[in-house]
C-alpha positions in Angstrom: -11.4 -64.9 5.5 -8.0 -64.5 4.1 -5.6 -62.1 5.8 -3.0 -60.5 3.8 0.6 -60.0 5.3 1.3 -56.4 4.9 4.3 -55.6 2.7 7.4 -54.7 4.6 8.8 -51.4 3.9 12.4 -50.9 4.2 13.5 -47.5 5.7 16.8 -46.6 4.1 16.8 -43.1 5.2 15.4 -41.5 2.0 11.8 -40.8 0.8 10.4 -42.0 -2.4 10.8 -39.1 -5.1 13.4 -37.3 -3.2 16.4 -36.3 -4.8 19.1 -34.3 -2.9 21.3 -33.8 -6.0 18.3 -32.7 -8.1 17.1 -30.3 -5.2 20.5 -28.7 -5.4 20.5 -28.3 -9.0 17.2 -26.8 -8.9 18.2 -24.2 -6.6 21.4 -23.4 -8.4 19.1 -22.8 -11.6 16.7 -20.8 -9.6 19.7 -18.8 -8.2 21.0 -18.3 -11.7 17.6 -17.2 -13.1 17.2 -14.8 -10.0 20.8 -13.3 -10.7 19.8 -12.7 -14.2 16.4 -10.9 -13.6 18.3 -8.9 -10.8 20.9 -7.8 -13.2 18.4 -6.9 -15.8 16.4 -5.0 -13.3 19.6 -3.3 -12.1 20.7 -2.3 -15.7 17.3 -0.9 -16.5 16.9 1.3 -13.4 20.5 2.6 -13.7 19.5 3.6 -17.4 16.3 5.2 -16.3 18.1 7.1 -13.4 21.0 8.2 -15.8 18.4 9.6 -18.4 16.6 11.5 -15.6 19.7 12.9 -14.1 21.2 13.9 -17.8 17.9 15.5 -18.8 17.7 17.5 -15.4 21.3 18.7 -15.6 20.9 19.7 -19.3 17.6 21.6 -18.6 19.2 23.5 -15.8 22.3 24.4 -17.7 20.5 25.5 -20.9 17.6 26.9 -19.2 15.4 25.3 -21.9 13.2 22.0 -21.8 15.1 18.8 -21.2 16.2 17.1 -24.6 16.3 13.4 -25.1 17.6 12.1 -28.5 16.5 15.1 -30.4 13.0 15.2 -28.8 12.1 17.9 -26.2 10.3 16.9 -23.0 7.3 18.9 -21.5 5.2 18.4 -18.7 1.4 18.7 -19.2 -0.1 21.1 -16.4 -3.7 21.3 -17.7 -6.6 19.2 -18.4 -7.7 20.7 -21.6 -6.8 17.6 -23.5 -8.6 15.0 -21.5 -9.2 12.2 -22.1 -6.5 11.7 -24.7 -4.0 12.6 -22.0 -4.1 14.3 -18.2 -2.4 16.7 -16.4 1.1 15.3 -15.3 1.7 13.6 -18.3 5.0 14.1 -19.9 4.6 15.2 -23.6 7.7 14.2 -26.1 7.9 16.4 -28.8 9.4 16.1 -32.3 10.6 19.7 -33.2 9.2 19.7 -36.8 8.6 22.6 -39.2 5.2 24.0 -40.0 4.9 22.3 -43.3 4.8 19.0 -41.7 1.8 19.6 -39.5 -1.6 18.3 -40.6 -5.1 18.3 -39.2 -5.6 16.0 -36.4 -1.9 16.4 -35.0 -1.4 17.5 -31.4 0.9 20.6 -31.3 2.5 22.5 -28.6 3.0 26.2 -29.4 3.9 29.6 -27.6 1.6 32.4 -26.7 1.4 35.4 -28.5 3.4 37.1 -25.7 6.4 35.8 -23.8 4.5 35.7 -20.6 1.8 33.3 -21.9 2.6 29.7 -21.1 3.0 27.1 -23.8 -0.4 25.2 -25.0 -0.7 21.8 -26.1 -3.9 21.3 -28.4 -5.0 19.3 -31.6 -5.0 21.0 -34.8 -8.5 21.3 -36.3 -7.6 23.4 -39.4 -4.5 24.3 -41.3 -4.7 27.5 -43.3 -2.4 29.2 -45.9 -2.4 33.0 -46.8 0.1 34.8 -48.5 2.5 32.1 -48.1 2.1 31.6 -44.6 0.7 28.8 -42.7 -1.6 29.2 -39.7 -3.5 26.6 -37.5 -6.8 26.6 -35.9 -6.4 24.5 -32.5 -8.6 23.3 -29.7 -8.0 21.2 -26.5 -10.1 17.8 -26.7 -12.0 18.8 -23.6 -12.8 22.4 -24.8 -15.8 23.6 -26.7 -14.2 26.7 -28.2 -11.3 27.1 -31.0 -8.1 28.9 -29.7 -7.0 32.1 -31.4 -5.1 31.3 -34.6 -1.7 29.8 -34.4 0.9 31.3 -36.5 3.9 29.0 -37.8 6.6 30.9 -35.8 4.6 30.1 -32.6 5.0 26.3 -33.3 7.3 24.4 -30.7 6.7 20.9 -31.9 4.6 18.0 -32.7 3.6 15.5 -29.8 4.6 12.1 -30.8 4.0 10.3 -27.5 3.0 11.0 -24.0 3.7 9.1 -20.8 1.1 9.1 -18.0 2.1 10.5 -14.6 5.7 11.0 -15.8 5.6 14.7 -15.7 4.9 14.8 -12.2 7.8 12.3 -11.6 10.1 14.5 -13.5 9.0 17.7 -11.8 9.5 16.1 -8.4 12.7 14.8 -9.5 14.0 18.4 -10.3 13.9 19.0 -6.5 16.5 18.3 -4.0 14.2 16.0 -2.2 13.0 14.3 -5.6 16.7 13.8 -6.4 17.4 12.1 -3.2 14.2 10.1 -3.3 14.6 9.0 -6.9 18.0 8.7 -7.6 20.4 8.3 -4.7 18.4 6.1 -2.5 17.3 3.6 -5.2 20.9 3.6 -6.5 22.1 2.6 -2.9 19.6 -0.1 -2.6 20.3 -1.6 -6.0 24.1 -1.5 -5.3 23.3 -3.1 -1.9 21.2 -5.9 -3.6 24.1 -6.5 -6.3 26.6 -6.9 -3.3 24.5 -9.4 -1.7 24.1 -11.5 -4.8 27.9 -11.3 -5.2 28.5 -12.6 -1.8 25.8 -15.2 -2.3 27.6 -16.4 -5.4 31.1 -16.5 -4.1 29.8 -18.5 -1.3 28.3 -21.0 -3.6 31.4 -21.3 -5.5 33.3 -22.1 -2.3 30.9 -24.7 -1.4 31.0 -26.4 -4.9 35.0 -26.1 -4.5 34.9 -27.8 -1.2 32.7 -30.5 -2.4 34.8 -31.2 -5.3 38.0 -31.5 -3.3 36.1 -33.9 -0.9 35.1 -36.1 -3.8 38.9 -36.0 -5.0 40.0 -37.3 -1.6 37.3 -39.8 -1.7 38.5 -41.1 -4.9 42.2 -41.1 -3.8 41.2 -43.2 -0.8 39.1 -45.5 -2.6 41.8 -46.3 -5.1 
């Protein structure tokens, strides 16, 4: 029987495949990626909060609906347009003229009296009589048409809806909502950014000390 002498292994204090320098480089790269993602999230959240605050302040000053880049924002309160969009959605309206409305468009219009709330339904018919336009509308969840809608009742055409955003905006118009949605998240984001800046400053200081040690070692060896 032949006996093979086991190969001798020399323990030089390192493990096979380990690379301390490579690990440090990987950590620095991951830190940079994290900083970039954190900064991007910070910018997006700050932009969203700024838009929310601006639209709320504008609405309170004018007494009208919030306006964003020429589009009016309305909160859907009823479920007559299910399943197209549900109550609590945010409707973004383009204030077009009656001549631009076609069958199939979803429009928002005023009631016959000032006390009647706004209605957002789909156009089923477009009629013209005596040079005046009127519309027959119905909610997607309804079985009966609405009373005729005259051109002067038109508020605008719905171009986009955001689910649940209406509830969020309605909550944001309260003091508690302002505190919850704007002030607290802003402080949290600022805290994270301060932490990232301190971390970067520490990493730069470590790199500076390492460079100094390497320079001193080179001068001694020379």
